[in-house]
C-alpha positions in Angstrom: 153.4 150.2 102.8 150.9 147.4 103.0 148.5 147.2 105.8 147.7 143.9 107.5 143.9 143.6 107.3 143.6 140.2 108.8 141.1 140.5 111.5 142.3 139.7 115.1 140.4 136.8 116.3 139.8 136.5 120.1 140.0 133.0 121.6 136.6 131.3 121.6 135.1 129.9 124.8 136.4 126.6 123.8 139.9 127.9 123.9 139.5 128.5 127.6 138.3 125.0 128.5 141.6 124.4 130.3 140.6 127.1 132.8 138.8 125.7 135.9 135.4 127.1 135.8 132.5 126.2 138.1 129.6 124.4 136.5 127.2 125.9 138.9 127.4 128.9 141.2 129.0 127.8 144.3 129.7 130.4 147.0 132.3 128.2 148.7 134.2 127.3 145.6 136.9 129.8 146.1 137.4 129.7 149.9 140.6 128.1 151.1 138.7 125.2 152.7 137.3 124.3 149.1 140.9 123.8 147.9 141.8 121.7 150.8 138.7 119.5 150.2 139.6 119.1 146.6 143.1 118.0 147.5 141.7 115.4 150.0 139.6 113.8 147.3 142.6 113.1 145.1 141.9 115.9 142.8 138.6 114.6 141.3 137.2 118.0 141.6 140.1 119.8 139.9 138.2 120.5 136.8 135.3 122.1 138.7 137.2 123.9 141.4 140.3 126.2 140.8 143.6 125.5 142.4 144.6 127.6 145.4 147.4 129.2 143.5 145.6 130.1 140.4 145.1 133.7 141.3 148.8 134.2 142.3 149.8 132.5 139.1 147.8 135.0 137.1 149.2 138.0 139.0 152.8 136.7 138.4 152.2 136.4 134.8 150.6 139.8 134.5 153.6 141.4 136.3 156.3 139.7 134.3 154.5 139.7 130.9 153.1 136.9 128.9 156.3 136.6 126.8 158.1 135.5 129.9 155.4 133.7 131.9 152.3 131.8 130.7 149.8 130.5 133.3 149.2 126.7 133.2 145.5 127.3 132.2 146.5 129.3 129.2 149.4 127.1 127.9 147.6 126.3 124.7 147.4 130.1 123.5 150.1 132.2 122.1 150.5 135.3 120.1 148.4 138.5 120.3 145.5 136.5 121.8 147.4 135.6 125.0 147.4 139.0 126.8 143.6 139.4 126.3 142.9 135.9 127.5 145.0 136.5 130.5 142.8 139.6 131.3 139.6 137.6 130.8 140.9 134.9 133.2 141.8 137.5 135.8 138.3 139.0 135.4 136.8 135.7 135.9 138.8 134.8 139.0 138.0 138.3 140.4 134.3 137.6 140.3 134.8 134.2 141.7 136.9 135.6 144.6 134.3 138.3 145.4 131.5 136.0 145.2 133.0 133.6 147.6 133.6 136.0 150.3 131.7 135.6 153.5 130.6 138.6 155.5 132.8 139.2 158.6 131.3 139.4 162.1 129.7 142.8 162.9 131.6 145.0 165.2 130.0 145.4 168.7 128.0 148.7 168.8 129.4 151.6 171.0 127.9 152.2 174.4 125.1 154.7 174.4 126.2 158.4 174.7 125.9 159.6 178.3 123.1 162.1 179.1 123.9 165.8 179.4 121.4 167.5 181.6 122.3 171.1 180.8 119.9 173.4 179.2 119.6 173.3 175.4 120.6 176.4 173.4 117.7 178.7 172.3 116.8 178.5 168.7 118.4 181.7 167.6 121.6 180.8 169.4 121.7 177.4 167.8 121.5 179.0 164.3 124.2 181.6 165.4 126.5 178.8 166.4 126.1 177.0 163.0 126.9 180.3 161.3 130.0 180.9 163.4 131.3 177.4 162.9 130.7 177.5 159.1 131.3 181.1 158.2 134.2 183.5 157.8 134.3 187.1 156.5 134.3 186.9 152.6 137.6 188.1 151.2 137.6 191.7 149.9 139.3 192.9 146.7 143.1 193.6 146.9 143.3 191.8 150.2 141.2 194.3 152.1 139.2 193.0 155.0 136.0 194.8 154.0 133.4 195.9 156.4 132.0 192.5 157.4 132.6 191.0 160.8 135.2 188.2 161.1 133.0 185.4 162.3 135.9 183.1 163.2 137.2 185.7 165.7 133.8 186.0 167.3 133.5 182.2 168.0 135.7 182.1 171.2 133.6 184.9 172.8 130.3 183.1 171.8 131.5 179.9 173.5 132.5 181.7 176.5 129.1 183.4 176.8 127.3 180.0 176.2 129.3 178.3 178.9 128.7 181.1 181.3 125.0 180.6 180.9 125.3 176.7 181.3 124.1 175.6 177.9 125.0 172.4 176.1 125.9 172.1 172.5 123.3 170.4 170.1 124.1 166.9 169.3 124.1 167.5 165.5 126.7 170.4 166.1 129.2 168.2 167.9 131.2 167.1 164.9 131.7 170.7 163.5 132.5 171.9 167.1 135.2 169.2 167.5 136.6 169.9 164.1 136.9 173.7 165.0 138.6 172.8 168.3 141.1 170.5 166.4 142.0 173.2 164.1 142.4 175.9 166.7 143.9 175.1 170.1 142.7 178.5 171.6 139.1 177.2 171.1 139.7 173.9 172.9 138.9 174.7 176.6 135.6 176.5 175.8 134.6 174.1 172.9 135.1 171.0 174.9 133.2 172.5 177.8 130.3 173.1 175.6 130.5 169.7 174.0 130.3 168.1 177.5 130.3 164.4 178.1 128.7 163.7 174.6 131.6 165.4 173.0 134.1 163.3 174.9 132.1 160.1 174.0 132.1 161.1 170.4 135.9 161.9 170.4 136.6 158.4 171.4 135.1 157.1 168.1 137.3 159.3 165.7 141.1 159.3 165.9 141.2 162.8 164.5 139.5 164.0 167.8 141.7 162.3 170.2 143.0 165.6 171.3 139.9 166.0 173.3 140.9 163.0 175.5 144.4 164.5 176.2 143.2 168.0 176.8 140.8 169.6 179.3 137.7 167.9 178.3 136.3 165.8 181.2 133.0 167.5 180.7 130.3 166.3 183.0 131.9 162.8 183.5 133.5 163.5 186.8 132.1 161.8 189.9 131.1 163.9 192.8 134.0 164.7 195.0 132.2 163.2 197.9 131.9 159.9 196.2 135.1 158.2 197.5 134.6 155.1 195.5 134.0 156.8 192.2 136.9 159.2 192.9 139.3 156.4 193.5 138.1 154.5 190.4 138.6 157.5 188.1 141.9 158.5 189.7 143.3 155.0 189.1 141.9 154.3 185.7 140.9 157.6 184.0 142.5 159.6 181.2 145.1 162.1 182.3 142.8 165.0 181.4 140.1 163.5 183.6 142.5 163.0 186.5 143.7 166.7 186.3 140.1 167.8 186.3 139.3 165.4 189.1 142.1 166.7 191.2 141.0 170.3 190.8 137.4 169.3 191.7 138.3 167.4 194.8 140.7 170.2 196.0 138.0 172.8 195.4 135.7 171.0 197.7 138.3 169.5 200.2 141.9 170.7 199.7 143.4 168.2 202.1 141.5 165.2 200.4 142.8 166.5 197.0 146.4 166.7 198.2 146.1 163.2 199.8 144.8 161.8 196.5 147.8 163.1 194.6 150.2 161.9 197.3 148.7 158.3 197.0 150.1 157.8 193.5 152.9 160.5 193.4 155.9 158.0 193.3 154.5 156.0 190.5 153.6 159.0 188.3 155.7 159.8 185.2 157.9 162.9 185.4 155.8 164.9 182.9 152.7 163.9 184.7 154.1 164.9 188.1 155.0 168.3 186.6 151.4 168.8 185.3 149.9 167.8 188.7 152.2 170.0 190.5 151.4 173.0 188.4 147.7 172.4 189.0 148.3 173.2 192.6 148.7 176.9 191.7 145.0 177.1 191.9 144.0 177.3 195.5 147.7 177.1 196.7 147.8 177.3 200.6 150.1 176.9 203.5 149.0 173.4 204.2 150.6 172.3 200.8 154.1 173.2 202.1 155.0 169.8 203.4 154.2 168.1 200.1 155.9 170.7 198.1 159.1 170.5 200.4 159.3 166.8 199.6 159.0 167.6 195.9 162.3 169.7 196.2 164.0 166.4 196.3 162.2 165.0 193.2 164.5 163.3 190.4 163.1 165.7 187.8 164.7 169.1 187.6 161.5 170.7 186.3 159.5 169.3 189.1 162.0 170.6 191.6 162.0 174.0 190.0 158.1 174.3 190.0 158.0 173.1 193.7 160.5 175.9 194.6 158.4 178.4 192.7 155.2 177.4 194.5 156.9 177.5 197.8 158.2 181.0 197.2 154.7 182.0 196.5 153.8 181.2 200.1 155.3 183.9 202.1 155.3 181.9 205.4 156.9 178.8 204.0 160.4 177.6 205.2 161.9 178.0 201.7 160.6 181.7 201.5 162.4 182.2 204.9 165.6 180.7 203.6 165.4 182.9 200.5 164.7 186.0 202.4 167.7 185.4 204.6 170.0 185.0 201.5 168.4 187.9 199.7 168.7 190.5 202.6 172.3 189.5 203.0 172.9 190.6 199.4 170.9 193.8 199.3 170.7 196.5 201.9 170.8 200.2 202.6 174.1 202.1 202.2 174.0 205.1 204.6 177.6 206.2 203.9 176.7 208.1 200.8 175.3 211.5 200.8 171.7 210.1 200.5 170.3 206.7 201.2 171.4 204.3 198.5 170.6 200.5 197.9 174.0 198.5 197.9 174.2 195.2 196.2 176.7 192.4 196.8 175.7 189.5 194.6 176.4 185.9 195.8 179.8 184.5 195.0 178.6 180.9 194.7 175.6 178.8 194.2 175.9 176.0 196.9 174.1 172.8 197.0 171.5 174.1 199.5 170.7 177.0 197.2 170.3 174.6 194.2 167.9 172.3 196.2 165.9 175.4 196.9 165.3 175.9 193.2 168.3 178.1 192.0 169.7 177.1 188.7 173.6 177.3 188.9 174.4 177.6 185.2 173.2 181.0 183.7 171.9 181.3 180.2 174.4 182.4 177.5 175.4 186.1 177.9 174.4 186.4 181.5 177.0 186.6 184.4 176.8 183.9 187.2 176.5 186.4 190.1 173.8 188.6 188.6 171.9 185.4 187.6 172.0 184.1 191.1 171.1 187.4 192.6 168.0 187.7 190.4 166.8 184.2 191.4 167.2 184.9 195.0 165.4 188.3 195.1 162.6 186.8 192.9 162.1 184.0 195.4 162.2 186.0 198.5 158.9 187.3 200.1 158.4 190.9 199.3 157.4 191.4 203.0 161.2 191.2 204.0 162.1 194.5 202.4 160.4 197.3 204.4 162.3 196.2 207.6 165.5 195.9 205.6 165.1 199.5 204.4 164.2 201.2 207.6 160.4 200.8 207.5 160.0 202.2 204.0 157.1 201.1 201.8 157.2 199.7 198.3 157.0 203.1 196.5 159.8 204.6 198.7 162.0 201.5 198.2 161.7 201.5 194.4 162.4 205.2 194.3 165.9 204.8 196.1 168.8 204.9 193.8 170.9 201.7 193.4 174.6 201.6 193.4 177.0 200.0 190.9 174.6 199.7 188.1 172.5 197.0 189.8 169.2 198.8 189.4 168.0 197.1 186.3 168.6 193.6 187.6 167.2 194.4 191.1 164.1 196.0 189.8 163.4 193.2 187.3 163.7 190.6 190.1 161.2 192.6 192.2 158.9 192.7 189.2 159.0 189.0 189.0 158.5 188.5 192.6 155.4 190.9 192.6 153.9 188.9 189.8 154.6 185.5 191.5 153.3 186.7 194.8 150.3 188.7 193.4 151.4 191.8 195.4 149.3 194.7 194.1 151.1 197.2 196.3 154.6 196.4 194.8 153.1 196.2 191.4 151.7 199.7 191.7 155.2 201.0 192.9 157.0 199.4 190.1 154.5 200.5 187.5 154.7 204.1 188.6 152.5 206.8 187.0 151.0 205.9 183.5 151.9 209.4 182.4 155.6 208.8 182.9 157.5 207.9 179.7 158.2 204.1 179.7 162.0 204.6 179.4 162.0 206.6 182.7 159.6 204.7 184.8 160.5 203.7 188.4 160.6 200.0 188.1 160.8 198.8 184.4 160.6 200.0 180.9 159.7 196.6 179.5 156.1 196.6 178.3 155.9 192.7 178.8 156.8 193.2 182.5 154.3 196.1 182.8 151.6 193.8 181.4 152.4 191.2 184.0 152.4 193.7 186.8 149.1 195.0 185.7 147.6 191.6 185.9 148.0 191.6 189.6 145.8 194.8 190.0 141.9 194.8 190.3 140.2 195.1 186.9 138.8 198.6 187.3 142.2 199.9 188.4 143.9 198.0 185.6 141.6 199.5 183.0 142.0 203.0 184.4 145.9 202.8 184.4 145.9 201.6 180.7 143.4 204.2 179.7 145.6 206.9 181.2 148.7 205.4 179.6 147.0 205.6 176.1 145.8 209.1 176.6 149.4 210.1 177.4 151.4 208.0 174.9 148.9 206.9 172.2 148.4 203.4 170.9 151.7 202.5 169.5 153.0 200.9 172.7 149.7 199.9 174.3 148.9 196.6 172.5 150.4 194.2 175.2 148.8 196.3 178.0 145.4 196.2 176.4 145.7 192.4 176.3 145.5 192.0 180.1 142.4 194.2 180.6 139.1 192.6 181.3 136.5 192.3 178.5 134.5 194.2 177.8 136.9 197.2 178.3 135.5 199.3 181.2 135.6 203.2 181.0 137.7 205.2 180.7 139.6 202.6 178.7 137.1 202.1 176.0 136.8 205.9 175.4 140.6 206.4 175.5 141.0 203.7 172.7 138.3 205.3 170.5 139.8 208.8 171.0 143.3 207.5 170.1 142.0 205.8 166.8 140.2 209.0 165.9 143.5 211.0 166.4 145.3 208.5 164.3 142.7 208.7 161.5 142.9 212.6 161.6 146.7 212.4 161.4 146.3 210.7 158.0 148.0 207.4 158.8 146.6 204.1 157.4 144.4 202.0 159.8 146.5 198.8 159.2 149.3 200.5 161.3 146.8 199.8 164.2 145.4 196.6 162.9 146.2 194.8 166.1 144.5 197.3 168.3 141.6 197.5 165.9 141.2 193.7 166.1 141.2 193.9 169.9 138.6 196.6 169.8 136.3 194.5 167.7 136.5 191.8 170.4 136.9 193.8 173.6 135.0 197.1 173.4 131.6 197.2 175.0 128.9 196.7 172.3 127.3 200.0 173.6 130.3 201.8 172.1 128.8 201.2 168.6 126.8 204.5 169.0 129.9 206.5 169.8 131.6 205.1 166.7 128.8 205.7 164.2 130.1 209.3 163.4 133.5 208.0 162.4 132.1 205.5 159.8 131.6 208.4 157.2 134.3 208.8 154.6 136.0 212.1 155.3 137.3 214.6 152.8 140.9 214.0 152.4 143.5 216.8 152.8 146.5 217.1 150.6 149.0 216.3 153.4 147.5 212.9 154.3 148.1 209.5 152.9 146.2 208.9 149.6 143.0 206.8 150.2 143.5 206.7 154.1 140.1 208.1 154.7 138.3 205.4 152.8 140.3 202.7 154.5 139.5 204.2 158.0 135.7 204.5 157.0 135.8 200.8 156.1 137.6 199.8 159.3 135.1 201.8 161.5 132.1 200.2 159.7 133.5 196.8 160.4 134.1 197.7 164.0 130.5 199.0 164.3 128.9 196.0 162.7 131.0 193.6 164.8 130.0 195.3 168.0 126.3 195.1 166.9 126.7 191.5 166.1 128.2 190.8 169.6 125.3 192.5 171.1 122.9 190.3 169.0 124.8 187.2 170.2 124.4 188.2 173.8 120.7 188.8 173.4 120.2 185.4 171.7 121.9 183.6 174.5 119.5 185.2 177.0 116.4 184.1 175.4 114.3 181.4 176.8 115.5 177.9 175.5 113.3 176.5 172.7 
C-alpha cells in the first residue's frame, strides 16, 4: 500500500481575503448598530465590517457540514482545507464578538444589613459553633460508631443554649448556619432565631435559603406591638412568617388587639393561611376568643372548621363545649340495674347537620363503624368537668375504674385520653395512666404507649420524670423510648438513674448495645452532664462469660465511653456559653 506523502497545505492569509476583517481594532464593529450603519451607507463599508448574519452562517455550516453548506466568505475554498478554514473564521468572529461587547449596567447594591444588638458569642463558643457546623463523628471500622461524640446531634442543644442566653450568630458563620438549617428542618427554628435579622436579610439574597422567609424566622425585625403604624404596615405587607410572628407578639402583649388584627383581614386570607393563623391561637387561648372561633365554624374550609371546633372544645365554658357535653352525657351514663355500678353506652344513631357544624366528621375512616366514630368525637370534645356529676360525684380515678358494658371500654377510654390531652387536664391524665408499675396491657385507661406519652405531657415535669423512672424500673427499657421523649431535658432524678441502671442490667445480661441504640442516643442528649461520673465505672471492658453474646462487652464499653465523652462535651459547651463575651 502506498502512502500519500503530499503535505497538507493550509490556506494562506490571502485565501481568506474574502472574509470581512477589520483593518483597525474597532470595538463597535460587531454591534448590531454597526451593521445597520453599514447598510445605510449603501454597503461601502462591507469589506471592513462583517454582515449581521455572518456568525449565524458559520454556525449553520458547522452544524450541517462543509460538504453540504459553504459560507459565502469561504466560497473559493474546497477540499480538506475547507473545515479548517471554517474553524479559523469562527475563531476570528468569536474574538470580534467578544471584543465588541459593552459592559452591562451594574445591579443596584442591596440595602445594608440591619443591626443586631444582641450580645456576641464568647470566643470559645464561636469556635465550638464552627466545629459543630463543620464536624461529624468520624466513621469507625465495620460501621461502628466509635467512642467519639456525634457533633451533628449536639448542634440542636447548642443552639437552644445560645438562644436562651440571648446571643447572636457571628456574621461570618451565617452562611454555614443557613446551610445547616436548609439541610435539617429540626434545626430551623433555633438556627433562624440565632441568625436573627441579618440571617433573614442574607436569605433574601440566595434562592437556596428562601425557606427562611417561609418559616419562623422573623428574627428581630418585628415592630414593637405598641407601634400601631408599624404593626399595620407589616401585617399588610410582610411575609407570612413575619405575620405569624407578629400576631403572636401582639397577642402576648394585648390579646384583644391581636384578635382584632386577625379579624381585620380574615375574609381576604387564603384557606391555608387562615388555618395557620387559627392554629396559632392555641398559644394563649382564652374565653374571649370564643366569638371569633364560633364564626369560624361556618368557614368555607373544612380544615378551618375542624380546627375552630377543636379550639372551642378546649374552652370548657364555651357554648360548643356545652353542646358537646349535652350530647355526650346523653350517650354515656351509669347503669345501676347490674349487680355493681357499670357504665352504659348508647352511641349516636346519626350525625345531624348541627353536629357536623360543631366539628364532627360524618364519614368514618376505613374499618371504623359510624356509631363508634361519632361517639369517640363527641366524648373527646365534651369538657371533662361534665362527667363527675353524671357519675354520682365520682372523681376521675373512680370513673376510669368503673367497668364499661358491651365492649365499649376501649373506645370510651381512648376518647377520654384525647380529651385529657386536648384540655390539658392533669387529674384525668393521672387516672388514665394509672400506676407505672401496672403492666401496660392491663392499665386502667390505655395500653398504647403513644397515648401514654401524650398523657404524660400534661403532667408537671418533675412528676413526669418520676412516673417514667418508675415505669423503667418496673418494665425495663424495651417499651420506654416514646415515654422518654416527652421528659424535660436534662432528665431529672430518679429518671436519669433509672436509665443508667437499666442500661447496666442490659449489659450484664449479655445483649448487644445496638438493641438499645435509640435509648442510648437519647441518653447522650438528655442525661444530665453530671451523670458522667456515675458512668465511668461502666466504660471498662468486662470479662465475657461463656453464656453472653460474643464481643458484646467490647461494644458496651465503647458505647459507654461515647456516652461519657458526649456528656463531658455538653458540659464544656454549657461552660463556654456562660463565659464573658469577647
